[in-house]
N, C-alpha and C positions, 0 to 999 in steps of 0.2 A: 243369624247374626244378631245378638241382641246388644242393641247401643245404649240402652239406659234412658235416663230422663232427657226430654227435648227442650230447649229453650231457644230464644233468638237472642243473641248478644248484641246489643246497640252500642255504638261509639256515639257518646252525646256530648255537646258543648257545654251545657250547663246541668249539672246532675240535679240540682234542687228544681229547676224548671221542669226537667224531664220526670222527676219523681212526682211533682204536682199534677203534670198532664196526665200521667198514668193512674194516679189515684182518683182522677175525675172519670176515668174509664172503668173504674172499680177495682184496680189492682192495689194491693196492700204489700208494704215491704215484708219479705219473707227472710232474707239473709242478706249478709253483705255488711258494709261499714260505711256510711255515707262520708265520714271523716277521712275515708282512704280512696274515696271517689268511685266506689262501686256499691250497687245494691241489686238484689234479685227480688224482683216483683212478681206476685201471684195473684192470680183471679181464677178460681176453680182449679183446673188442672193445667192451665196456661202459665208458662214461665217466661218473663222478660228480663234479661240482665241488662243494667244500666252501667255503662263504663265511661268514665270522663278521662280523657288523656292516656289511656292504657294501650290502645290500638287504632289503627285506621280502618274504616269501613265498618260493615256489619257482619256478623257470623251466625251460622247455624250452629248450635252447640249441642253435644249429647255427653252424658255422664255415666259411662258403664260402671254398673255396681249400685246405682242409685235410682230410686222411683222419683217421681215428680215431688214429692214431700221431703226430698233430701234424706230418705231413710234408706239403710243399707238393704240390698236385695239378697235373699239367701242364695239364689243362684244367678250368676251373671257370666257373660264372656269376658274375659281379661283382654285389656286392650292390646296386648301383644299377640293373642290369638286373632283378634280383629285384624290387627295389622297384616298378619300372615294372610288371611284370607283375602284382604283388599289387594295385596300384591299378587297374590296368585290369579286374582281376577284381571290383572294387568293394569291396575290403578297406580297412578304416580302420586306419591305422597310428598308434601312440601316440607314437612318435618316428620321425624319417626320416633317412637319410643324405643329405648334401649332393649332389646330382647333379652340380655343378660341380667336384667333386674326384675324385681316383683313389686307390687303395690303401685302407689301413684305414678302415673305417667301420662303423656299426652302424644297426639299426632294431629296433623292438619294436612287436609287435601282441598282441592278446589274443583268444582263442577264445571262442566263444559261452557257455563255462562259467567264464569268468574266469581262465583259465590263460594266463600271460604266456609270450610266445615271444619270445626274443632271437636276431636274427641277427647275428653278430659277426665280421666279416671282419678278420683280422690283417695282411693283405698287399696 
């Protein structure tokens, strides 16, 4: 199962303060729009998403179809195929992708310790 690019999505109180903090750790803004209260920060292959007022708690995020540079992968597992595999393994999904569609879609599940996992396919 190829889940794609991995990042940690952080729910932040003040995106400007968080941006400055992570810049001090060597991260640079890679994508997003601070005016819309979200940024993707990058340090080497490490990605952190900063999101102000968009969701509660922090999430582990995967982007099927993308590498860590936001570039399209030639071969990848479509989120609907990943969803079928997860269900076949008996995992319970919080939200599901519509299996009658193609292209962008997402699903969410929660690990045994309450950590939310988002699989978000953009293409």
